C-alpha positions as CSV (number, residue, x, y, z in Angstrom):
1,M,103.2,108.4,60.2
2,K,105.6,105.7,61.7
3,D,103.1,102.8,61.6
4,V,103.0,100.0,59.6
5,M,99.8,98.5,58.4
6,V,98.8,95.1,57.0
7,W,95.7,94.3,55.3
8,I,94.5,91.1,56.7
9,E,93.2,88.5,53.9
10,Q,90.8,86.0,55.3
11,R,89.1,83.1,53.7
12,D,86.3,80.7,55.5
13,N,87.0,82.9,58.7
14,R,90.6,81.9,58.7
15,V,93.7,84.0,58.2
16,M,95.8,83.4,55.4
17,E,99.3,82.4,55.8
18,V,100.7,85.2,53.8
19,S,99.1,87.8,56.3
20,L,100.7,86.2,59.4
21,E,104.0,86.5,57.1
22,M,103.2,90.1,56.5
23,L,102.7,90.7,60.2
24,Q,106.3,89.4,61.1
25,K,107.7,91.8,58.2
26,A,105.6,94.8,59.5
27,T,106.9,94.1,62.9
28,E,110.7,94.2,61.8
29,L,109.9,97.5,59.7
30,A,108.2,99.1,62.5
31,A,110.9,98.3,65.2
32,V,113.2,100.6,62.9
33,L,110.9,103.5,62.1
34,G,110.0,103.4,66.0
35,G,106.3,102.7,65.1
36,N,103.4,100.1,65.8
37,V,101.8,97.6,63.8
38,S,98.3,97.8,63.1
39,A,95.8,95.8,60.8
40,V,92.8,95.8,58.7
41,L,90.5,92.9,59.0
42,I,87.1,92.8,57.0
43,G,84.7,89.9,57.0
44,N,81.8,88.5,59.1
45,E,81.9,87.1,62.6
46,C,85.5,87.4,62.5
47,R,86.4,89.2,65.8
48,K,88.1,85.9,67.1
49,L,90.6,86.4,64.1
50,A,91.4,89.9,65.5
51,D,92.9,88.2,68.8
52,E,95.1,85.9,66.4
53,I,96.3,89.0,64.4
54,I,97.4,90.8,67.8
55,F,99.0,87.3,69.0
56,Y,101.3,87.6,65.7
57,G,102.2,91.2,66.3
58,A,99.5,93.9,65.7
59,S,98.9,96.6,68.4
60,K,95.7,97.5,66.9
61,V,93.1,95.8,64.7
62,F,90.5,97.7,62.6
63,L,87.7,95.4,62.4
64,V,85.0,95.6,60.0
65,E,82.0,93.2,60.3
66,D,78.8,92.5,57.9
67,P,77.2,89.5,56.6
68,R,77.7,90.4,53.0
69,L,81.3,90.7,53.8
70,Q,81.5,87.0,54.5
71,L,83.3,86.6,51.0
72,Y,85.6,88.9,49.3
73,Q,83.7,91.6,47.6
74,S,85.7,93.7,45.3
75,D,84.0,97.1,45.5
76,P,83.4,97.5,49.2
77,Y,86.5,95.9,50.3
78,V,88.3,98.5,48.4
79,R,86.6,101.3,49.6
80,I,86.8,100.1,53.1
81,A,90.2,99.6,53.3
82,A,91.3,102.9,51.5
83,D,89.0,104.5,53.7
84,V,90.6,103.0,57.1
85,I,93.9,103.5,55.8
86,S,93.3,107.1,54.7
87,E,92.1,107.9,58.6
88,A,94.7,105.9,60.0
89,S,97.5,107.4,57.9
90,P,100.5,104.7,58.5
91,E,103.5,105.3,56.9
92,I,103.9,101.9,55.0
93,V,100.8,99.4,53.9
94,L,101.5,95.5,53.0
95,I,99.4,93.5,51.4
96,G,99.8,89.8,50.7
97,G,100.2,89.3,46.7
98,T,97.3,86.5,46.2
99,S,95.0,86.7,43.8
100,I,92.9,88.7,46.0
101,G,95.5,90.8,47.1
102,M,96.4,91.6,43.7
103,D,93.1,92.7,42.9
104,I,92.7,95.1,46.1
105,A,96.1,96.7,46.2
106,P,96.4,98.6,42.9
107,R,92.7,99.6,43.5
108,V,93.5,101.0,46.9
109,A,96.6,102.5,46.0
110,A,94.8,104.5,43.3
111,R,92.2,105.9,45.6
112,L,95.1,106.9,48.0
113,R,96.9,108.4,45.2
114,T,100.1,106.7,46.0
115,G,102.5,104.0,44.3
116,L,102.6,100.7,44.5
117,T,105.3,97.8,44.2
118,S,104.3,94.2,43.4
119,H,106.1,90.9,43.8
120,C,108.6,92.4,46.2
121,V,111.1,89.6,47.6
122,D,112.5,91.6,50.3
123,L,111.7,94.9,52.2
124,Y,113.8,96.8,54.6
125,I,114.2,100.5,55.9
126,E,117.0,102.8,54.5
127,K,117.9,106.6,55.3
128,I,118.1,108.5,52.4
129,E,118.9,112.0,52.5
130,G,117.8,112.2,56.2
131,K,114.5,110.5,55.3
132,D,113.5,107.0,56.5
133,Q,112.4,105.2,53.0
134,L,111.0,101.7,52.4
135,I,113.2,100.0,50.0
136,H,111.3,97.3,47.9
137,I,113.4,94.8,46.1
138,V,112.1,92.9,42.9
139,P,113.6,90.8,40.4
140,G,114.2,92.5,37.1
141,W,115.7,92.0,33.7
142,K,114.1,89.0,33.1
143,G,115.3,88.0,36.4
144,N,119.0,88.5,36.1
145,M,119.2,91.2,38.7
146,M,117.4,92.7,41.8
147,I,116.0,96.0,41.5
148,K,115.5,98.6,44.4
149,I,112.4,100.4,44.2
150,M,111.3,103.2,46.5
151,C,108.5,105.7,46.8
152,P,110.0,108.8,47.8
153,E,107.2,111.5,48.4
154,C,103.9,109.9,48.3
155,R,102.5,108.1,51.4
156,P,101.5,105.6,52.5
157,Q,104.5,103.2,50.9
158,M,102.7,100.2,49.7
159,A,104.0,96.7,48.6
160,T,102.7,93.3,47.8
161,V,104.8,90.2,48.5
162,R,103.9,86.8,47.3
163,P,103.1,84.0,49.9
164,G,106.1,82.0,51.2
165,V,108.6,84.7,50.5
166,M,108.8,86.1,54.1
167,E,109.3,84.1,57.4
168,K,106.3,83.6,59.8
169,G,106.5,84.8,63.2
170,R,105.4,83.2,66.2
171,S,102.1,83.5,68.0
172,D,102.5,84.9,71.5
173,S,98.9,84.6,73.5
174,S,100.5,87.1,75.9
175,R,100.4,89.9,73.5
176,A,97.9,92.6,74.1
177,G,96.5,94.8,71.6
178,E,93.3,97.0,70.8
179,I,90.4,96.0,68.5
180,V,88.4,99.0,67.1
181,S,85.1,98.0,65.4
182,V,84.5,100.2,62.3
183,I,81.0,100.9,61.2
184,F,80.5,101.2,57.6
185,D,77.4,102.3,55.8
186,I,77.4,99.9,53.1
187,I,74.4,100.0,50.5
188,D,73.5,97.6,48.0
189,D,74.5,99.7,45.4
190,S,78.1,99.2,46.3
191,F,78.2,95.8,45.0
192,K,78.5,96.4,41.5
193,A,79.7,92.8,40.9
194,K,79.0,90.1,43.8
195,T,81.1,87.0,44.7
196,L,78.6,84.4,45.2
197,E,80.8,81.8,46.0
198,M,84.4,80.7,46.2
199,V,85.2,76.9,44.9
200,R,88.6,75.1,45.7
201,E,90.0,73.7,42.6
202,G,91.5,69.8,43.0
203,V,95.0,69.8,43.3
204,E,97.1,66.6,42.7
205,G,99.2,65.6,45.4
206,R,100.2,67.8,48.4
207,S,100.2,71.3,48.3
208,L,104.0,72.6,47.8
209,D,103.4,75.1,50.6
210,D,103.7,72.2,53.0
211,A,106.1,69.7,51.1
212,D,109.6,68.7,52.7
213,I,111.0,67.4,49.4
214,I,110.5,69.0,46.1
215,V,111.7,67.9,42.7
216,S,111.6,70.3,40.2
217,G,112.3,70.2,36.3
218,G,112.9,72.7,33.5
219,Y,113.2,72.6,29.7
220,G,116.4,70.4,29.9
221,F,113.7,67.3,30.1
222,Y,112.6,68.1,26.4
223,S,115.0,65.7,25.2
224,A,114.0,63.1,27.6
225,G,110.3,63.3,26.1
226,G,108.7,64.8,29.4
227,F,108.6,64.7,33.0
228,E,108.4,60.8,33.7
229,L,112.2,60.8,35.2
230,V,111.1,63.7,37.5
231,E,108.0,62.1,38.7
232,R,109.7,58.7,39.2
233,L,112.3,60.8,41.6
234,A,109.8,62.5,43.2
235,D,108.1,59.2,44.1
236,V,111.0,57.4,45.5
237,L,111.9,60.4,47.6
238,N,108.2,61.0,48.7
239,G,108.5,64.4,47.6
240,E,106.3,66.8,45.1
241,V,107.0,67.7,41.7
242,A,107.2,71.1,40.3
243,G,109.0,72.9,37.6
244,T,110.0,76.0,35.8
245,R,107.8,78.2,33.2
246,P,109.4,76.3,30.1
247,A,107.9,73.1,31.8
248,L,104.5,74.8,32.4
249,D,104.7,75.9,28.8
250,Q,105.1,72.4,27.5
251,G,102.1,70.9,29.6
252,W,104.4,68.9,32.0
253,I,103.1,70.4,35.0
254,K,100.2,72.7,36.1
255,E,100.3,76.4,37.0
256,D,100.0,75.7,40.9
257,R,103.3,73.5,40.4
258,M,105.3,76.3,38.7
259,I,108.3,77.9,40.8
260,G,109.6,81.3,40.5
261,Q,108.9,84.9,40.3
262,S,105.4,84.5,38.7
263,G,104.8,81.1,40.1
264,K,105.2,79.7,43.6
265,T,107.7,80.6,46.6
266,V,108.7,77.3,48.4
267,K,111.0,76.8,51.3
268,P,111.5,72.9,51.4
269,I,113.8,70.9,53.7
270,L,115.4,69.7,50.2
271,F,114.7,71.1,46.9
272,V,116.4,68.9,43.8
273,S,116.4,71.1,40.3
274,I,117.0,69.6,37.3
275,G,117.6,70.5,34.0
276,A,117.0,74.3,34.6
277,S,119.5,76.7,34.1
278,G,118.6,78.7,37.3
279,A,117.8,82.3,36.1
280,M,117.1,84.6,39.1
281,H,113.2,84.5,38.5
282,Y,113.3,80.8,38.9
283,T,115.8,80.6,42.0
284,T,113.9,83.4,44.0
285,G,111.4,80.9,44.0
286,F,113.1,78.2,46.4
287,S,116.1,80.3,47.7
288,K,115.1,79.8,51.4
289,S,115.3,76.0,51.0
290,K,117.4,74.4,53.6
291,V,119.4,72.2,50.8
292,V,119.6,72.7,47.3
293,V,120.7,70.4,44.8
294,G,121.5,71.1,41.2
295,I,121.8,68.8,38.2
296,D,122.5,70.3,34.7
297,R,124.7,69.3,31.9
298,N,126.3,73.1,31.7
299,P,129.1,73.4,34.2
300,K,128.7,77.4,34.2
301,A,124.8,77.2,34.8
302,P,123.7,79.8,37.4
303,I,121.8,77.1,39.2
304,F,125.3,76.0,40.7
305,D,125.8,79.3,42.3
306,V,123.1,78.7,44.5
307,A,123.0,75.0,45.1
308,D,124.5,73.2,47.8
309,L,125.3,70.3,45.8
310,G,125.8,70.4,42.2
311,V,126.0,67.6,39.8
312,V,127.1,68.2,36.0
313,G,126.2,65.9,33.7
314,N,123.6,64.4,31.0
315,L,120.0,64.2,33.3
316,E,118.9,61.2,31.4
317,E,122.1,59.1,32.7
318,I,122.3,60.8,36.3
319,V,118.3,60.7,37.4
320,P,117.9,57.1,36.6
321,C,121.1,56.1,38.3
322,L,120.0,58.4,41.3
323,I,116.7,56.6,41.5
324,E,118.2,53.0,41.4
325,E,120.5,54.0,44.5
326,L,117.4,55.6,46.4
327,K,115.6,52.3,46.0
328,K,118.3,50.5,47.5
């Protein structure tokens, strides 16, 4: 009951980055508990991925392979994951908060009759009344504070964490581990709905996940008539455009460009925030950036509490000047 288990998400026989991030966090938690890290991997002909998972910290990988499981299939994946977790009886189960992770996690938790905390931004062990408890940290009250949540009695303790929140560890090919092949009798009736194909949507520009420089705008650009200045600044910096929830609501950005608790979590070298006050549900999305620059007309805006460099003033005056100087 001291082990920490990670559900591994794979697509096209490639381990998703969020699962590798979960393995690093699982390693940290297991070290405090005095347990080991295990993983559940479901797919088809993905045994080589099990080795990669071990290199990233798992001491045991429960591997389930079937040609019908090449793509994520909700019903059988849920049943398999729940059965493996129930048999292994870990203390903690971590799942990446992707669209697939957010589908499987609550259903597995319901089968295991345990709790689930979603959208965690941090996880750690705290001894409470002599018992090790997993503390889940989530933004609350519209992002104005961080809330501590725990599951005091039911086990396993389960949590989902969005991609990019945790740091990924380093692969070590000298690590050794055990691969346990698990055979399940999967009948065709298990597939109440079938995933036939996954199509990657076209994305303009580079992914925010890999961007070194991101320029993000907020509702302050309403008076400027839109995001033209954000796009021009991002262009001269060779960076990517992002924005807040109000920017998305205004149609200035697409959903995959929204930063914050309900959007993307990024950690670029440089993050420039313009015309956004800096509520916590927004700043949690870029808190691990190496350098944060904040531009806003309100000198008391929360963005200046997290910015390394703050500029107070009218963005319609500051940003054009900044663009011209950078061009030089």
